[in-house]
N, C-alpha and C positions, 0 to 999 in steps of 0.2 A: 626278790620278795614277791612281786606280782600284786598282792592284795593284803590289806591290813584292816582289822575291824577295830572300831573305837567304842569305848563304854563311857558311861557317865562320869562326872568328876569323883564320885564316891566308888567308882569300879563296878557299879551294878549296871545291868542292861537297861536300855530304854524299853518301856512297855509298848510303845506304839510304832517303833520303827528301828531299823538297824542301819548304821553308818559305816561305810567302807572307804578307804583310800586305795586307789590303784595306780600303779606305776607303768613305765613303758614296756615292762615285760609281762603285763597282764595278758593271760592266755585263756583259752576255752576251759583248760583244766582249772584255772583259778576261779572262773565264773561258776564252777560247781559249788563254791563256798557260799554263794550268794543265796539268800532265802528263796523258796519257791516263787515263781513268778505268778502274778495274778492271772486268771484265765478269762477268756472271752470278754475282753473289754468292750466288744461290739454290743453285746446284750447286757453287759454289766458295767456301765460307764462309771468313771472315778471323777471326783472333783479335788483338784489340788489348790490350795491356797498357799501363796508364796508371800512371806514378809521379807522385805529386803531393805538394807541400809547400805551406805557407802561413805567413804572418806569420814569416819566417824572420829578420828584424831583423838582418841582416848577420852572422849566427852562424856564419861560416866556421870560427872556433875558439870554444870555450867558455873564457873567461878567469875564471870564477867562482872558480877555486881557485888559480891561479898565473898569473904574467905570460907564461909561455911559451904557454899556451893548449892545450886538448885538441882535436884534430881532430874536427870534426862533419860538415861537408859532404863531406869526402873519403869517408865511409862511404856517404853517399847516391850520390855519384858512382860508387862501386864497384858498387853495386846496378844503377844504370842501365847501366853498361858491361857487366856480366855478362848482363843481360837482352838487350841489344842484340847481343852477341856470339852468344848462342843464337839470336836470331831471324834473323841473317844466313843461317843454314843452311836456313831454311824460306821459301817463297814465300808462305805463308799466315798469317804472324805478323809483327807490328810492335810497336814501343815508342814511346809518347808520353811526354814529361816536361814537366810543367807546375808553375808557381808561382802560388799564389793571392794574391800581393801583399803589401805591407808588407815589401819586401825589405830596406829600410834602417831605421835607427834602432833602437839597442839594444845596440851593441857598441862597444868602443874603436876597432875598424876604421872606424867611421863618420867618425872624425876625418880620414881620408884624403880624404873626399868634401868636407870644408869646410862652409860655411854660406852663402855669398854668391855662388858661382860664380867668385870671383876667386882663391880659394886651393884650388880643386879639383885633386886629384891623380888620383884614380880612384874608381870605385865597386866595392868589394871583392866584393860579392855578384854583381853583373852580370858581373864578371871571372870568378868561379867558375862561374856558370852557362854563360857562353861556352865555357869549357874542358871542361865536361861534356856540352854538347850540349842545353841546355834549348831546348824548342820554343816557348814563349811564356810571358809573365807579364802580370799585370794591375796596374794602379796601385791601391795602397791608400792611405789616408789619411796614413800616415806618409811615404809616398814623396814628399809635398809639403812636408814640414817644413823642408827647407833651401831652398825657393823653386824657382820655375821655372827660373831661370838654372842652378842647380846640376843639376836634373833633366835640362834640355836637354843639358848637357855630358855627363852620365853616359850618357845613351842614346846620344848621338852617337859617343862614344869607346868604350864598353865593351859595349853591348847588340847582339849580332849575332843577334838574335832579335826577334820582334814584342813590343812592349809595348803593351798594349790598355786600351782604356776606351771603351765605345760611348756612355756618358752623360756624358763629360767635354766641357764647352763652354769654349772658350778664344779668345783674340784672335789666334791664328796662331802663337804662340811654338813650339808643339810640332807644326806641320804637318810631315809627313814623318817624324816621330819616334814619335808615338802614334797608334794606329789602333783603330778600333772593333772589328775582327775579324781573324782569321787563318785561313788554310787550309793545313793540313799534309797532304801527300800521301805516304803510304807504300806502296810497291808497288802503287800505282794506287788505293788506299783514300783518299778525300777526306774529311778531317776538318775541319769548320768550327768555330771557337771564337770565341765573343762575350764580350768583357770588360766587367764592371760594377764601378764604384767607389762606395763609400759616400758619402753626403753627411754622415755623422756624424763628429765629431771631426776635421774637416778645416779648415784655415785657409790663407789666402793670405799670401805672404810676398814680400819685395822688390818690391812695388808691382804684383805680377802680378794680372791680373783673369781669373778663371775661375769657372765654375759647375758644379754636377753635377745633371743632369736626372734625371727619374723613370726607375727601372730597367725597368719593365714596357714602356713605349712603346718605349724604346731597344732592347730585345731583339727586340721584334716587328718593328721597322723593319729591322734587320740580318738577321733570319732571313728575311725576304722575299727578301733579296738572295742568301742562301746556299743556301736550301732546294733549288733546282733543280739545283745543281752539286755538292752535297755528299752523302756516304753517311751520315755521322754528324755531328750537331751538339751541341755542348757549350757550356755556360755557365761561364766561368771568372770566379767572383764574388768581390769583396771588399765585400759589403754586410752580412755577418753572418748567422748561422743563422737567427734569428727575432726578431720584436719581443719586447721584454722580456728579452732576453739580459743577463746580469749583468756580464759583463766588459767589454764595449764597447757604445758607443751604437749602436742600430740605428734608423734613421730610415726613414720611409715603408713600407718592408717589408724582410723578411729573405728568405733563400733559401726558407724554409718557405712564406712568403705568396706569394712569387713562383711557386713550383711549383704552388701552388693554383690559380693563374690561367692556367697554361700548358697546352697540349695535350700529353700525353705521346708523341703520334705524331710531334711536331715537335722535341722536345728529349730527348736521350738520357741526360743526366746534368748535375748542377750540381756543380762542384768549387769549394768555397768557402773562406772565410777570414774575418778580422777579428775574430771572437769567441773564437778560440783553442780551439774545441771539439774534443774527441777523438771523432769520429763513427765508428761501426762498428769499434771497436778490435779486436774478436774476430771479425768477420765482418759482413756486411750486416744491419743490423737493420731490421725492418718499419717501425718508427716513423720511420726516415729515408727511407723510400720514400713520397714525398708526391705524391698524385694521379698515381702511376705513374712518377714521376721520382726517381731515386736522388740523394740529397744527400751529398756526401763532404766532409770536413774533417780536418786532421791536426795539431791542436794549434798549437805555436809553437816558435820558436828551433831547429828542426831536431831536436828531441828525438825525434820520430817522423816517419816518412814514410808515405804512404798507397800502397797497391798495389791496383789494380782490374784486372779482366779482363772484357773485353766480346767476345761472340761476335756477329759480323755475318754474317747469311745471308738466309734467307727472312724471318726476323725479327731484331731486335736485343735482346740480353739481356745485363744486367751480371750475370755468373755468380759474381762474387767481388769483395769489397771488404773490406780489413782494414788495420789500422795495425801498423807495426813500429818498435820502439825502435831507435835508432842506437847507443846506449851500448855494447851487447856486440859490435857488428859490427867486422869489419876494414875498413880503409880502402883507398884506391886509391893505389899507389905512383906510377902514372902521373900521376894528378891532382896528387899532392903535389909531385912534381917540376916539373910545369908551373906550379903556382901559386907555388912558391918562387922562380921567376925572372920572374914577371909583376910589374907595378907594386905592387900591394898586399903581395906577398911580399917585394919588395925594401925597401919602406918600413916594414914591420912593425917591425923592431928600433928604429926611432926612437921608437915608442909607449913603449918600456921605459926611455927616457932620463929621469933625474930632471928634475922641474920645479923642486924647491927641497928644502931640508932639512925633515925632519919630527921633531918631538919631542912625544910625547903624554905627558900627565900620568902620574905613576907609578901612580895608582889606577885608570887606565883599564881597563876590563873590557869588552872588545868583546862577548862573549857576552851579559853582562847588558844591555848597551845595545841590542843587537839584540832580544832577547826582551822587553824593557820600553821599547820605543822611545817609546810615547805614554802613558807612566805617570809621568814625572817630568821635571824640567828635564834637557835632554840637551845635553852639550858640543858634539856635532857639529852639532845644530840651531843653537845659539848661534853657533857659528863661521860656518855657512852664512848665517844671516840678517844678521849683522853685516857679513860680507864683501859680500854683495850690496847691502846698504844703502849701504856705502861706495862701491862701484863704480857704483851707480846715480846717486849724487850727483856722482861724478866725472864722469859724462856730462852733467851739467848739469841733472838733474831735481831737483825738490824732493819730498822723501819724508819724512813723519814717522815711518813705521814699515814695516818689511819683515816679511813672514810667509811661512811655508811650511807645508804640512801633512806628517803622518807619511810618507805615500806618496811624497813627493819624495825620501825617502832609502831607497834599496833595500837597501844594506848599508853597512858602515862601514870607516874606514881600519883597516888591519891593524896590531895591535900588533907591536912588535919591529923594525920597519923604520926607518931613519934618513932616508929620503927618500920623496917621493911622486912618482909619474909619471901620465901620462894614463890608463893602464889603471886605476889606483886611482881616479881621479876619475869614470871612466865606470862603474865598479862601484857607486860611490856614487849617481851620477845618470845612468842609462843612456839617458834619453829627451831629446828636443830641445825641451824646454819654453822658451818665451820669457817675458820679464818684461813683465807688464802692470801698468797703474796704475789706480786708481779713487779716487773721493772719498767718504768716509763721514762722516755726522755723528757727533758723540760718542754720540748716543743709539743709533744703530745699531752702532757699535763696541762699546759697553757690552754690548749684547744678544748679540753674536758672542762676546765674552769669557765672559758667563755661561753661554751654551750649550756653551762649550768644556768645562765641568764635566761635561756630559752625554756628551761625546765622549772623555773620559779612559778608557784602556784599563783593563779590570778582569780580575783573574785568575779571578774566579768567573763570567765570562760568556764566550760564545764569541767568538773573536777575528775581527772583520771590520774592514775599513779604515773608521774613523769620521770621517775628516777632522779629527782633532785638530790644532790649530794651534800652531805654536812661533813666537815673536815676537822681533824684534830688541831690543836692550838699552833702547830708549827706554820699553818697556812693563814694568811690574812688576805682579803680582798674586798672589792666594792662592786656591787651589781646595781645597774641602773634599769629600774622596772620599765620605764616608758620606752627607752631605746633598745632594751633587751641586749645590753652589753655589759662587759666586765672590765675592770682596770684596777690599777694599784695593787697588783698581785705580788705578794712576797712570800717566800718560804725560808724559815729559819733566819729571818731578817734580811734576806737578800731578794733583790728585785728578780723575778722570774725571768724577765726579758734578757738578762745578761748571762743566764745559764741554761739556755734552750738546748744545747747540745750535751749537757750533763744527764746522768742517769740517777733516777730517784727510786728507792724502795718503798712500794705501796703496799699496804695490808688492808683487807676489807672482808666482810662476809661473803661467802661464795655465791650468794643469790642477789647481790647488789645489782640494781637495775633490771632485775629479772622480770619485773611486772610492767615495765616501761614500753615494751614493744607495741602494745595496743595503742598508746598515745603517739609514739613515734610514727606509726602507720597513718595517723590522721594529718600529719604535717604535709604541706604542699611540697611537691618535688622541686628541688632546687639544684639537682644535679650532683649533690654531695650528701651522703648519709651522715647522721650524727655519729660520733665516736662513742660507742656503747662499750661499757666495761664487761658486759656478760659475753662478748665475743672474743675477749682477749685471753691469751694463753696465760695460765696461772699455775702455781704450785700449792697444793692443799697441805697445810700444816698438820692436819688431824686434830687441832685444838677446836673446841666447841666455843662459839661466841658467848653463849649464855653461861657456860661454866666459868669462863674467865671473868665475866662481868660479875658473877656471884662471889668469886674469890676475891676481886678487888673490893666489893661491898663489905664482905666479911672483915676485911682488914682496915678499910678507910671509911666506911660508912657512906651515907648520902647526905651531903650538905654543900653549902658554898665553899667550904674550906677543902673539900674533896673533889671539887671541879663542878658542882651543880650550879652554874652561874653563866652569865653572858659577859664576855670579855672583850667585845668589839671586833672579833676575828672576822665577822661578816658585816659589812655596812650596806644598807640598802638606800639607794637614792630613788625616791618616789617622784621626782620631777621629770 
């Protein structure tokens, strides 16, 4: 193919720019299809404004407070529209709008994209991007969570902009849909954009086969094709800020290490994502100028957007880079009107429809349960583990025990409601974790339970995600807070210490204890590491945790009768 041009959502051309995707076969002959290049930048310099977001996680609206949702993306769209309107009056100014990946997974609106390609309706974030004139995005790890079939449909239907990844290797499913690079031409200025995807926290679904290659070689290969035809070259990266980042796994290298190995004369900026960092929040910080290459990143969920300004003339200089909160800003009425009549806007009310009745115990205290989530037996955790154990068995799997960790519950069901809907479930579990199974000996299981005493949250210590485990009803035990020990462990009515050599089938979300490493690294060295579930070999069932919980709620509701209760499976001795 070589090169592909994109039009607006309605099929018409952009008035101020032209947008192209280029593949690995891009040649000098393909470059002839690009608009004529801007002449004599030395005497006729150009100002490029860059608006960037990353890890948006489908947060077109913020549903954290109520089911109606607070507009988020509308405020970013308003900023882009305002800048572009001002730039239209000048021949020497242009606006570029980019996303650093993880555009999906984390919002109730993800429900509209489905999980297997069969029940796909739309990709809400791609729809919002198309309506606001996004120039390019890059694939992040969560963009693969629903499988390549869903991703293929989302790009084909809703993305009228290049979706990039120079280091994605696949079997052809995404040919013509995902490209290694893009070229955006604004008033003759040619901007090359190379996409990078993280190999960290990424997994294959629906039988699709793909791999993520090393970033450095991928960038250099595409730069060789773009260097002679572009005035500016940017890296649109979803590999994370640097090795050792605490929020997300960074493998091989992050943007920081990548910049250290690149020539600043060849690359003008790295616009990043994945690790949710707020870089240059009050202006460009010298520590984020690495080997002469500026590194930008704008947090997550659209809470901030980044705005950078680059002057291109005899030299190229990033003269401004800072972040702006979306909260206090006005939205775009034009965007709001267009989105309301789009597919996600039309289907949004369906997310508010009740799944079933909900009757929480009279003594249910949401505030206390949120603040002490990993400090005692928890009715929400009991409900989830028992529900998922039931569903997993309904699918024909043998399982002795289902477990989750505290981080699998982001918030809790609201008190005072008499029904539960999709939005409530997504608030509880916003991410697309799947159910995995593994086999443990009684001896290993005993060790995990005893170490759970160390993971118990404590009021006199800083709160970090410790990976505290909550178990289904088959397991009962006691933790001693002061001595940090466990005893009286039984499974299915049998004392665990008499079946240490037996094997037990365990099921859990694939990301269980995934955020606990930061806390584990703070522990004093004792010569023996904790037994972490995230390091153990497991088999992915392909079943989504949230889907199974929704199915259980539809059938059984949420009440003490359906498992939302405390039954004494965990006893805490505070003495």
